[in-house]
C-alpha positions as semicolon CSV with decimal commas, in nm:
position;residue;x (nm);y (nm);z (nm)
1;M;0,041;-0,014;0,034
2;Q;0,258;0,261;0,134
3;S;0,474;0,208;-0,219
4;R;0,159;0,251;-0,456
5;M;0,134;0,535;-0,239
6;I;0,500;0,653;-0,340
7;A;0,433;0,613;-0,674
8;A;0,085;0,822;-0,714
9;F;0,288;1,084;-0,538
10;A;0,543;1,077;-0,865
11;R;0,285;1,036;-1,076
12;A;0,097;1,332;-0,946
13;A;0,400;1,575;-0,963
14;S;0,509;1,497;-1,250
15;V;0,135;1,540;-1,421
16;I;0,106;1,891;-1,217
17;A;0,447;1,952;-1,392
18;W;0,294;1,853;-1,755
19;E;0,133;2,176;-1,912
20;G;-0,200;2,019;-1,986
21;S;-0,584;2,148;-1,944
22;I;-0,711;2,191;-1,523
23;Q;-0,961;1,967;-1,662
24;V;-0,683;1,616;-1,735
25;V;-0,443;1,712;-1,463
26;L;-0,770;1,687;-1,193
27;D;-0,884;1,361;-1,354
28;R;-0,546;1,196;-1,327
29;L;-0,565;1,313;-0,937
30;A;-0,851;1,139;-0,882
31;E;-0,800;0,870;-1,085
32;E;-0,434;0,813;-0,883
33;V;-0,696;0,800;-0,563
34;L;-0,862;0,512;-0,665
35;I;-0,508;0,374;-0,687
36;A;-0,386;0,402;-0,402
37;S;-0,610;0,418;-0,164
38;S;-0,927;0,265;-0,025
39;A;-1,141;0,494;-0,193
40;T;-1,423;0,366;-0,468
41;S;-1,512;0,716;-0,610
42;C;-1,279;1,076;-0,637
43;A;-1,382;1,453;-0,651
44;L;-1,175;1,751;-0,727
45;V;-1,418;2,032;-0,747
46;L;-1,332;2,332;-0,754
47;V;-1,567;2,571;-0,495
48;S;-1,724;2,992;-0,631
49;S;-1,518;3,232;-0,463
50;F;-1,847;3,280;-0,187
51;G;-1,849;2,922;-0,140
52;Q;-2,183;2,856;-0,293
53;T;-2,195;2,658;-0,548
54;V;-1,911;2,398;-0,690
55;D;-1,810;2,292;-1,043
56;L;-1,624;1,932;-1,098
57;Y;-1,329;1,945;-1,241
58;G;-1,208;1,569;-1,135
59;S;-1,309;1,284;-1,086
60;A;-1,338;0,884;-1,103
61;G;-1,553;0,637;-0,990
62;Y;-1,868;0,802;-1,029
63;P;-2,167;0,639;-1,174
64;E;-2,371;0,757;-1,465
65;G;-2,636;1,079;-1,348
66;Y;-2,373;1,101;-1,086
67;V;-2,341;1,501;-1,201
68;D;-2,738;1,531;-1,271
69;R;-2,766;1,439;-0,885
70;I;-2,565;1,682;-0,757
71;S;-2,706;1,937;-0,892
72;E;-3,059;1,887;-0,827
73;A;-2,910;1,857;-0,458
74;M;-2,739;2,185;-0,466
75;A;-3,043;2,329;-0,670
76;L;-3,234;2,253;-0,304
77;R;-2,944;2,410;-0,092
78;T;-2,849;2,072;0,026
79;P;-2,575;2,131;0,297
80;M;-2,305;1,962;0,146
81;V;-2,039;1,772;0,334
82;S;-1,805;1,961;0,048
83;L;-1,928;2,235;0,098
84;E;-1,900;2,227;0,503
85;A;-1,543;2,129;0,473
86;Y;-1,456;2,419;0,226
87;R;-1,612;2,676;0,497
88;S;-1,437;2,530;0,779
89;R;-1,120;2,494;0,613
90;V;-1,077;2,126;0,807
91;K;-1,113;1,784;0,721
92;V;-1,498;1,657;0,757
93;T;-1,560;1,300;0,744
94;R;-1,930;1,165;0,757
95;D;-2,100;0,839;0,794
96;M;-2,320;0,830;0,464
97;A;-2,633;0,667;0,584
98;S;-2,699;0,911;0,880
99;T;-2,577;1,213;0,670
100;L;-2,821;1,147;0,328
101;A;-3,127;1,064;0,641
102;S;-3,009;1,398;0,837
103;D;-3,174;1,649;0,521
104;P;-3,457;1,557;0,286
105;R;-3,285;1,788;0,036
106;F;-3,050;1,516;0,004
107;A;-3,323;1,281;-0,132
108;P;-3,209;1,348;-0,563
109;Y;-2,882;1,201;-0,452
110;A;-2,940;0,956;-0,190
111;E;-3,051;0,662;-0,387
112;L;-2,762;0,687;-0,628
113;A;-2,545;0,690;-0,311
114;R;-2,736;0,375;-0,191
115;S;-2,655;0,184;-0,512
116;A;-2,321;0,258;-0,566
117;G;-2,302;0,102;-0,135
118;W;-2,100;0,419;-0,042
119;T;-2,062;0,391;0,373
120;T;-1,811;0,663;0,418
121;I;-1,741;1,045;0,259
122;V;-1,452;1,238;0,340
123;S;-1,400;1,579;0,227
124;I;-1,076;1,781;0,229
125;P;-1,020;2,132;0,165
126;L;-0,786;2,256;-0,138
127;I;-0,547;2,506;0,072
128;V;-0,255;2,736;-0,088
129;R;-0,114;3,017;0,013
130;E;-0,418;3,074;0,295
131;E;-0,622;3,086;0,022
132;R;-0,936;2,863;-0,023
133;V;-0,967;2,705;-0,353
134;G;-1,139;2,398;-0,371
135;V;-1,237;2,040;-0,189
136;L;-1,101;1,740;-0,253
137;T;-1,414;1,439;-0,228
138;A;-1,315;1,079;-0,135
139;L;-1,616;0,765;-0,082
140;H;-1,581;0,490;0,067
141;S;-1,844;0,138;0,037
142;E;-1,858;-0,145;0,358
143;G;-1,529;-0,304;0,421
144;H;-1,305;-0,009;0,297
145;E;-1,324;0,222;0,538
146;P;-1,086;0,466;0,508
147;D;-0,768;0,421;0,810
148;E;-0,525;0,710;0,902
149;V;-0,302;0,597;0,634
150;D;-0,606;0,661;0,427
151;I;-0,605;1,013;0,560
152;S;-0,266;1,159;0,539
153;F;-0,258;0,984;0,186
154;L;-0,570;1,209;0,090
155;N;-0,438;1,494;0,256
156;A;-0,102;1,463;0,041
157;M;-0,336;1,467;-0,272
158;A;-0,515;1,695;-0,172
159;D;-0,262;1,946;-0,157
160;H;-0,132;1,853;-0,509
161;G;-0,462;1,926;-0,620
162;A;-0,453;2,314;-0,420
163;I;-0,139;2,344;-0,648
164;A;-0,285;2,233;-0,961
165;I;-0,602;2,438;-0,923
166;H;-0,303;2,794;-0,832
167;T;-0,090;2,690;-1,121
168;A;-0,375;2,706;-1,364
169;R;-0,548;2,989;-1,259
170;L;-0,230;3,175;-1,272
171;I;-0,169;3,078;-1,618
172;A;-0,500;3,195;-1,751
173;E;-0,442;3,493;-1,540
174;S;-0,129;3,566;-1,711
175;K;-0,323;3,489;-2,061
176;E;-0,596;3,752;-1,992
177;K;-0,327;3,987;-1,853
178;A;-0,193;3,917;-2,215
179;A;-0,498;3,996;-2,387
180;L;-0,563;4,301;-2,179
181;E;-0,232;4,441;-2,313
182;E;-0,333;4,374;-2,674
183;R;-0,717;4,496;-2,668
184;N;-0,498;4,823;-2,509
185;R;-0,210;4,840;-2,788
186;M;-0,522;4,818;-3,043
187;A;-0,683;5,072;-2,926
188;R;-0,408;5,288;-2,879
189;S;-0,375;5,210;-3,236
190;I;-0,717;5,318;-3,334
191;H;-0,682;5,656;-3,143
192;D;-0,369;5,760;-3,244
193;A;-0,438;5,652;-3,668
194;V;-0,824;5,700;-3,733
195;S;-0,873;5,992;-3,449
196;Q;-0,585;6,250;-3,655
197;S;-0,770;6,168;-3,956
198;L;-1,109;6,199;-3,901
199;F;-1,035;6,537;-3,682
200;S;-0,875;6,656;-4,000
201;M;-1,148;6,591;-4,210
202;R;-1,395;6,727;-3,963
203;L;-1,125;7,076;-3,983
204;R;-1,169;7,077;-4,380
205;T;-1,530;7,026;-4,426
206;K;-1,557;7,336;-4,121
207;A;-1,290;7,571;-4,393
208;L;-1,504;7,462;-4,749
209;Q;-1,857;7,526;-4,480
210;I;-1,666;7,856;-4,497
211;A;-1,586;7,900;-4,819
212;A;-1,895;7,768;-4,961
213;E;-2,110;8,031;-4,762
214;R;-1,896;8,313;-4,998
215;V;-1,950;8,156;-5,363
216;E;-2,258;8,143;-5,549
217;D;-2,403;7,807;-5,576
218;P;-2,689;7,771;-5,823
219;T;-2,792;7,427;-5,681
220;G;-2,833;7,529;-5,361
221;K;-2,690;7,190;-5,219
222;L;-2,325;7,265;-5,186
223;L;-2,425;7,457;-4,879
224;P;-2,610;7,128;-4,753
225;G;-2,385;6,892;-4,883
226;L;-2,106;7,024;-4,674
227;L;-2,361;7,028;-4,359
228;A;-2,435;6,678;-4,367
229;L;-2,098;6,545;-4,446
230;E;-1,999;6,645;-4,106
231;M;-2,295;6,553;-3,951
232;V;-2,129;6,201;-4,109
233;V;-1,804;6,259;-3,966
234;D;-1,898;6,375;-3,633
235;R;-2,030;5,988;-3,581
236;A;-1,753;5,877;-3,727
237;V;-1,560;6,028;-3,418
238;D;-1,849;5,874;-3,195
239;D;-1,801;5,551;-3,351
240;M;-1,490;5,596;-3,282
241;R;-1,478;5,651;-2,939
242;A;-1,726;5,420;-2,861
243;L;-1,501;5,131;-3,031
244;V;-1,209;5,224;-2,828
245;L;-1,370;5,262;-2,489
246;H;-1,517;4,884;-2,593
247;L;-1,150;4,748;-2,646
248;R;-1,011;4,918;-2,340
249;P;-1,268;4,943;-2,073
250;P;-1,294;5,159;-1,810
251;D;-1,020;5,092;-1,522
252;L;-1,186;4,995;-1,200
253;R;-0,883;5,098;-1,040
254;G;-0,948;5,499;-1,008
255;A;-1,306;5,465;-1,032
256;T;-1,564;5,266;-0,817
257;L;-1,821;5,034;-1,018
258;A;-2,077;5,261;-1,016
259;E;-1,921;5,527;-1,165
260;A;-1,815;5,340;-1,438
261;I;-2,130;5,193;-1,573
262;K;-2,234;5,533;-1,529
263;R;-1,941;5,673;-1,763
264;Y;-1,957;5,374;-2,042
265;T;-2,394;5,456;-2,000
266;E;-2,345;5,786;-2,090
267;V;-2,087;5,769;-2,325
268;I;-2,338;5,481;-2,564
269;C;-2,638;5,728;-2,515
270;D;-2,491;6,001;-2,627
271;R;-2,375;5,807;-2,928
272;E;-2,735;5,688;-3,016
273;A;-2,919;5,991;-2,891
274;C;-3,151;5,814;-2,675
275;L;-3,284;5,894;-2,331
276;V;-3,101;5,751;-2,058
277;E;-3,243;5,763;-1,688
278;V;-2,961;5,652;-1,417
279;R;-3,055;5,510;-1,074
280;I;-2,800;5,428;-0,904
281;S;-2,821;5,345;-0,463
282;D;-2,573;5,587;-0,281
283;E;-2,481;5,276;-0,051
284;I;-2,289;5,084;-0,289
285;P;-2,078;4,805;-0,116
286;A;-1,750;4,742;-0,194
287;L;-1,665;4,419;-0,394
288;S;-1,373;4,201;-0,466
289;H;-1,224;4,378;-0,843
290;A;-1,273;4,035;-0,988
291;V;-1,678;4,003;-0,937
292;E;-1,696;4,413;-0,981
293;M;-1,543;4,361;-1,348
294;E;-1,770;4,061;-1,404
295;V;-2,038;4,322;-1,335
296;Y;-1,914;4,552;-1,506
297;H;-1,893;4,372;-1,844
298;V;-2,231;4,233;-1,780
299;G;-2,378;4,565;-1,771
300;R;-2,205;4,702;-2,027
301;E;-2,319;4,444;-2,282
302;A;-2,631;4,467;-2,196
303;I;-2,635;4,869;-2,212
304;A;-2,472;4,783;-2,554
305;N;-2,756;4,518;-2,691
306;A;-2,990;4,745;-2,591
307;V;-2,907;5,026;-2,805
308;D;-2,686;4,825;-3,112
309;H;-2,935;4,542;-3,155
310;A;-3,308;4,645;-2,998
311;K;-3,277;4,996;-3,112
312;A;-3,363;5,173;-2,815
313;S;-3,477;5,469;-2,753
314;R;-3,509;5,476;-2,374
315;L;-3,295;5,326;-2,147
316;G;-3,307;5,285;-1,788
317;V;-2,991;5,124;-1,592
318;E;-3,058;5,102;-1,205
319;L;-2,798;4,979;-0,968
320;R;-2,915;4,902;-0,546
321;V;-2,901;4,657;-0,275
322;T;-3,157;4,467;-0,167
323;W;-3,222;4,210;0,118
324;R;-3,428;3,908;0,077
325;S;-3,428;3,620;0,409
326;G;-3,143;3,851;0,640
327;V;-2,857;3,802;0,282
328;G;-2,770;4,106;0,086
329;Y;-2,776;4,141;-0,284
330;L;-2,601;4,407;-0,595
331;H;-2,932;4,418;-0,819
332;L;-2,834;4,571;-1,142
333;K;-3,127;4,602;-1,428
334;I;-3,111;4,709;-1,724
335;T;-3,440;4,822;-1,916
336;D;-3,508;4,894;-2,246
337;D;-3,829;5,053;-2,467
338;G;-3,631;4,825;-2,796
339;V;-3,788;4,521;-3,050
340;G;-3,790;4,246;-2,833
341;F;-3,619;3,878;-2,835
342;D;-3,612;3,557;-2,716
343;P;-3,375;3,534;-2,512
344;E;-3,341;3,117;-2,566
345;E;-3,312;3,185;-2,951
346;R;-2,983;3,094;-3,056
347;R;-2,886;3,300;-3,282
348;P;-2,577;3,169;-3,498
349;G;-2,269;3,464;-3,485
350;H;-2,425;3,619;-3,158
351;V;-2,259;3,547;-2,788
352;G;-2,373;3,841;-2,603
353;I;-2,611;3,663;-2,379
354;A;-2,387;3,342;-2,374
355;S;-2,086;3,573;-2,236
356;M;-2,299;3,716;-1,983
357;R;-2,434;3,381;-1,829
358;S;-2,097;3,279;-1,836
359;R;-2,016;3,579;-1,627
360;A;-2,282;3,568;-1,399
361;G;-2,224;3,197;-1,285
362;E;-1,891;3,296;-1,221
363;I;-1,986;3,505;-0,934
364;D;-2,264;3,319;-0,872
365;A;-2,512;3,575;-0,954
366;E;-2,847;3,487;-1,142
367;L;-2,920;3,622;-1,443
368;T;-3,258;3,711;-1,570
369;I;-3,354;3,799;-1,922
370;A;-3,716;3,910;-1,957
371;S;-3,810;4,067;-2,353
372;G;-4,145;4,149;-2,525
373;A;-4,279;4,362;-2,724
374;A;-4,290;4,626;-2,477
375;G;-3,860;4,585;-2,452
376;T;-3,614;4,436;-2,198
377;V;-3,508;4,371;-1,868
378;V;-3,215;4,242;-1,820
379;Q;-3,138;4,171;-1,461
380;L;-2,820;4,037;-1,261
381;E;-2,841;4,023;-0,858
382;V;-2,468;3,955;-0,701
383;P;-2,451;3,765;-0,356
384;I;-2,301;4,034;-0,118
385;P;-2,036;3,853;0,124
386;T;-2,147;3,822;0,487
387;T;-1,734;3,949;0,557
388;P;-1,609;4,254;0,451
389;T;-1,438;4,181;0,131
390;E;-1,105;4,417;0,061
391;R;-1,056;4,581;-0,326
392;I;-0,751;4,478;-0,459
393;R;-0,659;4,702;-0,689
């Protein structure tokens, strides 16, 4: 047994060093747990920043339908052992029979667990540099309950899993930073190259207007044509500014989330000449920079969709705090009077709504979209952590 564990450690270290996807790495780690321990099933999951949801990223030995049953139980707010371990930052070992009988919300999961013969569940938080990133959960069947050696091995594999997730996140952050830098470079290039040309065109058009006023024009079309040309140039300037803003969104380091959303709304509505009403509460809580960026991007996408696609003439933007069952939520609401659409319809080439839903999922927010002949309402509710969150700028 000990030799198998040593070999598993070596293979785990090797697979982490290999630059594969986090899914492949965690699947391999889960497989190593089954090879070297008494566990019959193993999963390594990522837990959301608010500790409310889990995403299955690595697994081995689970029966078909496991993910669906877990999802059903999570939807019922079932007190999952894995989340308990994550929040308490300590290993949790439970008898499966008593755990499943303790709460009727385990019902979607109970029958599957009984048919799989699981008797013991061990959940260990994945922690790296004092940061909780996920949970390793091992399930054991009758006659294969974990002993001290197994628990020590699971703890060591949990450390491997934490390192793998931390490494993957660092790589993802570096790629995102590189992409942002490239977008900023493109924005500067567009601004420097195009803005000068447009500015020159506007000056020349103005000069031609002055000259046209001094000469006789039998057709009467010269001056109106130049005025129309000036309007076209002005529109091109507005479009360029909007494009630059899209490529290089406002940095929240120098502004609050509310200020950034208000500024973007005003720029877009000025460009399209639509009426806008912005209502922002005076008491918007400080969230992490990552959460604020996701909220900002969802709001920006909804605003841009309302103006560019729905052709709205009126737009409402509201940002406030709501409370439900003692839990606070940051509530973003965007309404428009534009052309409605079916939010569930898949439209090739349009990824805005999918992006909004993905971003909402990243921060455990609830996104709802209601659309009809009278317009569209987009609402985002973000749970506010019960403990103060320090912005990382």
